[in-house]
N, C-alpha and C positions, 0 to 999 in steps of 0.2 A: 437870504434867510426870512422868516417870518418873526418879528418879536412876539413872544407869547408873555400873556400877563394871567396870573391865574390868583382868583380870590374865593373867598368861603362867602359866596354869595347866591341869591335864589332869587332869580328874576323871571318868575314862571308865567306871571302876568303881562305879555307883551301888549302894546298900545293896540286898541281896538282897530285905530286908523292904517296901523300898518299893513299892508296887502301881503296876501297870501301868493308866494312865486309859484309859477308852473313848475318849477322842479320841485317843491315841498310837495305839491299833489302827486306828481308822478312818484314820488318817493312813499308817501303816505298810500295812494292806492297800490303802488306795487308791493309793497309790505302784507298789504291785506290778501293781496293775490297769492303771495309766497305762503301765508297761512293755509288758506284754502287748498292752494295746491299740493303743500306738504302732506296734508291730511288724507285728500284723494289719492295720492299717490302711494298708496298702503302703509301710510307713516312715513315715506321718505326714506326707507330702509334700503332700498334697493342702490347699486352703484351709479346710475344713470341718474335717479331722482336726487342723490345726495350732490351728484356733480352740478346739477341744475341749480339745485338749491344753493349751494356756494357761488355761482357763477352771479346768480341774480343780486345776492348779499354783497359781492364785490360790484357790482355793476351800480348799486345804489350809493355805495360807498363813494364811488367816481364822482356820480351826480352830485355828492352833498360837498365834495371837493370843489366841483364846478361851481356850485353855489356862492360858497366862500370866495372863489376868485372874482365872481363877477359884484357880489356886493361888498367885498374889501375888506370882510372880517370873517372869520371861521369861528363860531362859537358852539364847543362841545360840552354837554352837561355830562358828567360822569357820576352817577349815582352810588353810593358807599356799597349798595350791594354789588358791584361789580366787581370790587375787591377780591372776594373770594374766588371769582369766578377766573380773574387774572393769576391768583395764587395757584389754582388747580391746573390749568394752561401751563404754567411755569414748571410745577410738579411735572406733568406728563413729558415736557420737554427734557426735564433732568432723567427722568426714567429712560426714554429713549436714546440717551447719548451710549454710544458703542466706544468701547476701548478695544484696540488690537493689542494682543501680546506677543512675546518673542515669536512663538511658534505660528503667527499668523491667525490664530483666532479671534474671533470677537467676543466680546461681552459687555453687557449692558446691566443696571437695575432689572428693567424688565425681561421677563422670560420669552416675551414676542415682541421686540423692538419695532417691527414693521407695523404690528396691530397697535402698539401705542402710540407711532408717527400717525396713523390714520385717525384716531383718536382725537390727538391732539390737533388735527386740521378741522374735525369737526367740532371741537371745542373753541377754536379760534372763530369758526363761522357763527357759531352760538352766541357768542360774547360779541362780535360786530352787530348781529341782527338785536342783540339786547340793546347796544348804544343807540343805535338805530331808531329802535321803539322808544328808547328814552326821551329822543330829541326831537321826533316827529310825531308818533304814536301818542305818545301820553302827556302831550301838552294840551292845556285848557282847549284850543282852538280845534283840535282834532278829537279830543275824547268822546263829544257826541257822535261822530261818525263811527269811532272803534266800538263804543258802547252798542249800538243800533247794527253793526255790522256782526259782533260777535253773537250777540241773541239770535238774530235771524239766520247765522250760518249755522247754528246750533240748532234750532228749529229745523232747517232743511236737512242737515245732516241725520237728525233722528229719525223725520219722517222717511229718508232716503234709505236709513238701516232697517227701520221696520218693515218698509215695503221689499225691499231684499232679502230679509229674512223670511217673509210670508211667502215668497215666490222663488225660494232659492234653487236654481238649477245647475249647481257646482261651477258657476262662472262669477266672477266679480263684475258689476255691472252689466249683468247678465250676457256678457259678451266675451270678457277677457279670463281665459284659462290658464291656471299657474302649473308650472310644471310638477309641482307637488300639491296635494291637496290638504290644505291646512285644516288640522281637527278641529278648530272651534271659530272659524271666520264669523265676523258681523260688521255689517256696512262696509266701508272701504279698507278696513284693517282685518290682518290676517288672523288677530289674536282679539276674542271678543273682550278680554281685561282691558285691552288698550284702546278698544274704541269707548268702553267705559270710563277709562281713565280720560278720555279727552273730553266727552261732554259732562263729565260730573267738575270739569273745572268752569263751565260757561254756564251751567245749570243755575247755580247759586246767584249770578249776576241781576238777572229780572227777579229772583226773589227779594234780593235785597232792597233793589230800588222799591219794589211795592210797599215792602213793611215799613221802611224807613218814607213811605208816602212822597217819593221824589217824583214819580209819576202818578197821573191819575186818570180817571176816566176811562176813553176807549184805549188808548197805549196800555194802561195798567192789565184790563183786559186782555190784551194781545199779547203782553209780557207773562202774563200767568199760563196763558194758553202755550207759550214756547217752554216756558219751565215745566209744564205738566208733561207736555210731550218729550221732552230729554227726559225726565226722570221715569217715564214709561218706557223709554229705549232702553235707558240703561239696567233698568229690572228686567226686561225682555231678553238682554243680551246673556242673563244667566250668570253675570259675573259677581260672586259673592263679595269680594274684595270693592267693586264698583258701588254694589248696595251698600256695605258698611260705609263705603267713603261719601255717599250722597247724603245718609241719615247724618253721620258727623258734620258735613259740613251745615245742615238747616239746623242743627243743634248750635253750631258756632254762630249763625246769624241770629238765631234767639237770643244767646246769652250775650252777645256783644251788641245787637242791632240797637237796644234802647239807649237813647238819648236824653239825659234827663233835662228839662228845662232850664234856660238861664235868665239872669235879670232881676230887677228888684224883688218880684213878686213869684220867683222860681219856687219855692216852699207851698205857695198858696196850689198854683199851677200844677206842681209834680204831685199834691196829694190828690188833687181834684181829678187829673187825667189819667194816672197810672192804671187804675183797672179797666177803664174802657179802652186805653190804648192798647194794653195787653191783652185784653179780651178780643180786639178786632184782629191783632197781629196772629194769636193763637186759632182766630176763626179761618184766617187766610191760609195758615199753614194745612189746617184739617181739610181745607176746601181743596188745595193743591192735591194733599195726600190722597183724597176722596176720589180724585179725577184720576189720579195714576192707578188706584186700585180697581175703579169701573173700567180703564184702560186694559189693565192685566188680566179681569175677568174676562172680557169680550173678545180678547185675542186668544185667550186659553190660558189658563192659570197653573195648569198641571205640572207643568215642566219647572216652573217656579217654584212651585210647593215642595215636589220632590228635592228638588235642590236644596232649600232652605232646611227643609226636615232631616234629610238623610245626609245631607252633605255628600253625595256619592255622585260620581258619573259613569256612564258606560265607556271604557277606555279598551283598546288593545292589550289582550293577555299577553304577558311576559312570564317572567318569574314572580310576579304580582299575585294577588289573590285574583282571581280570574272576574271580568267583568266589573269589577269594583275599584274606586279610587277613592282611599282614606287619607288624612291629611299626610301622614307619613310618607306615603307612596306618592303622594301628589308634590311635596314640596321639603318634607322634614328632613329626606335622607340628603337633598341637596344642601341644606343647612347644614347638616352635620358635617358632611363633607368639607363645606366652605369653612367651617370654625378652623378644622385641622389647618388649611389653607391660611388661615388668618393666623392662626399660633405659630407657624414656622416663618412667616414673612410680616410681623406685627409692625416693623417700623417704617418701611417703605412699601409694602405689599410688592404682588407680583407684577404690577405694571398695569396702567388703564389701558384697556381693550385686551389684555393677554388673559383674561379669565378663561377661555375656552381651552386654550391652549395650557396653561396650568392645572386645570380642573382633572383631568386624568391621572396627575402625579399623587392626587389625594384621595380619589374615588376609591370607596371599598365596594362599590358594585362592579356589575359587569360594564366593560367600557364601548359597549356596540354603539350605543345611543349616545349621541353627543350632548352636553351640556353647556349652553353657551351663557347663561345668565343664572344667579343666584338666586331669583326669584323675590328677591329683597334688597332694595337698593341700598341700604344700610349696610347689610351685610357685604355688599357688593364693594362700596367706596372703601371699607374695610380690608376687603382681600385686594381689592386694585391697588389702593394707596396708603394701606397701613394706617398707623397712628397720625401722621401727615394727614392724609385725607381726612380723617374722621375731625382734625381740628377745623379743617377749613369746612367742612359740612355744618359742623355746629357753629362755626363763625356766620356763615350764611344764615342758617336758621334764626339765629340770634338777631341779625341784622333786619331780617325780614320781620319777625315779632316786634321789632323795636318800631319799625317803620307804619304797621299795621294799628299800632297804638298811637303814634302820632297821627296818621291819616283819619282816625276815626274822630279828630278832634277838631277838624277843620270846619270851619264856619259855616261852608256852604252845604247846606243838606244835600245836594246832590253829587258834588265832589263827595262828602263823606260815604253816601250810598254806594257811589261806584266804587270806593276804596274797599269797603266791606264787602261787597260780591266779590271782588276779584281776591281780595285774602282770604274769604272763605272757600272760593275753587281751589287757590292755592294750599288751602288747609285739608281739603279732599283729597288731592293728589299727595302730599306729605303723608296721611292716613294710608291711601292706597300703597305707598312704596313699601309697607311693612309686609305687603304679599305678593307685590309684582314688580315691574323693571318698567314702570312707565317712562322714567327719566331718562331712559337709554333708547328711546325711540325718537329720533330727531323731531317730528311733528309735534308730538307731546311736550319734549322740552323748548321748543320754540314757543309754546302758546303759554307755557307755565312762566318763561322769561318774560314775555310781554305784559303777564298780569303783575308780574314782579316790579315790571318797569313802571307801571300805572300806580302802585301803591307808593314806590319811592318818591316818586314824583308828588304825588297829592301830598304826602306825608312833608316833604321838603317845603312845599307852600305853605301847610298849616302851622309849621314850626317857624316861618319867617316872620321877621319884624315888621317886614314890608307889608305883610297882608293884614296887620293890625295898624300900620300907620300910613296908609296909602302908598303913595308911589314916592316914598323917600326912598334915596338910595341907601339903605343902611345894609350893613355887613353884618349877617347873622352867623356868629361863630359856630352854632348848635345844629345848625343846617345839614342835613345828610346828604350833602352831593357836593360837587366841585364843577364850578364853570371855569372853562377855560377859553380866551379868547386870542383869537392869532390874526393879527391886522397886517393885510396884505400890502 
C-alpha cells in the first residue's frame, strides 16, 4: 500500500531547476492532441471517436501512474471545481442502478438506465481529463505552451471553417460524406452552434492578453489577427447564440479586465493613467470589431443581416409556418414540453442521458421527429437530474466565479491575463448554454473543463501565502485545491 498524506496547500511553483520528464511531455502533447482530435472528429459525438477519446485518457492516466512509480511519489492536485463533477458522476451512477422486482422486472430512477450508464462513462472520462489538465496543462511550466496552442489552433479552426463554408460541396473536409446531410454544418461540426460555441471559448484569450498588455509588439498583432479571424468565423457561422456570447465575453473582458495600480503612488497613478488606458483598450476593441465587420462585408453580409434582422431561417415545412422559423417553432415548443418533464420529475429527474427516451412521453406535438436535447443546458440538467442536478450546477458555477475573482488578483500580469481570457471564454459558453447544448458535445465540454482547470490553478496560486512569502512551506487553508501525495 502507498502511504497517502493529504494537506491543504498549493505548491504551484515547481523549482525551475527541476527537469521536466519525458512522461510529462508525452501527457501534455497528448492532451493537446486529444483537444484537436475531439474537435476535428465532429465534436467526438460518434461512438468510435468517443471510444478513442476514452482510451487515450486512460492511457495518459496509466502514464501518470508510471511516472509516480518511477519518481517514488505521486502528487495529485484536485481543484475544488472537480467536486461538483464528482457529485454529478455519483448521481448518474445512482440513477442507473436497476432493481429487480418479484415479477422479474427491472426498475431504476432513470427512464433509460442504459443511456444513463453511457453518460456516466462519458462523465468519468471528462473528469479524468479535467484532473490530467489540472496537473499537467494548467501548471506554470506548461501554460505558455497551452496558451499558444489554443490561440493558434483557434485561428486554424476559424480559417478552416471559413474555407469549407465558402467551398462547401456537401462533404466534410471536402471528402467525407455523412449518411444524413446536416441542416447547418460549419467547420468540422455538424451544427453551426457547436462550432461557434467552441471558438467563442478561445477567442477571448488573445483579447485579454492584449488588453492586459501581457503581450506586446508583433506577438500582440498576431494575437489580434487570430482573435479577429475567430470572431469573423463565429459571425459567419450564423449562430445567433454564438454572436450574443461573443459580445458577452468581450463585455466581460472590458468590465473585469482593468486592474488598478498598486503601491504607494497608486492613487496618483490611477488618476493619471485611467483615461489613457481605458482609451487604448476601447480603441483595441473597436479595431478588432472593425476588422471583423470588414471581413463580414467582404465575405458577404447578406445572410448575417437577414439572420439578425428577421431571426428567420429557411426550414423544411412540416406543420409549421412554411419556410419560416420563429423562436417558438425553433426552441420554444421544446422548452415548453421540457418544463412539463421537469414538473413531473423535479427531485431526481428522468436520468442523465435519458432525455431522448423521456421526451415523447411529455411531447404535445407530433412524435415523428425525435428531440434529443432541450436546446438549453440549464433546462436539460433540471430535466435529467432534477433539483439535485440544479444544486450541483449552481455549486459548480459558484466555484468557477470564486476562482475567477481570485485568479484576477494574481500578482503576475501574464497569469492574471490568461485567467481573464479563460474565464471570459467560460462565461461565453455559460451564456450560450441558454440557447443551445454545447456542454453535451464532448469536445466542447473538454475544452470548457481545460479552461476551468487553468482558472482554478491560477486562483489557487494567487491565494497562496507561498506566493507572497517566497518559498516558505506554508499551508494556506483558503487555497481552493487539495494536494494528495502518495509516497511509493
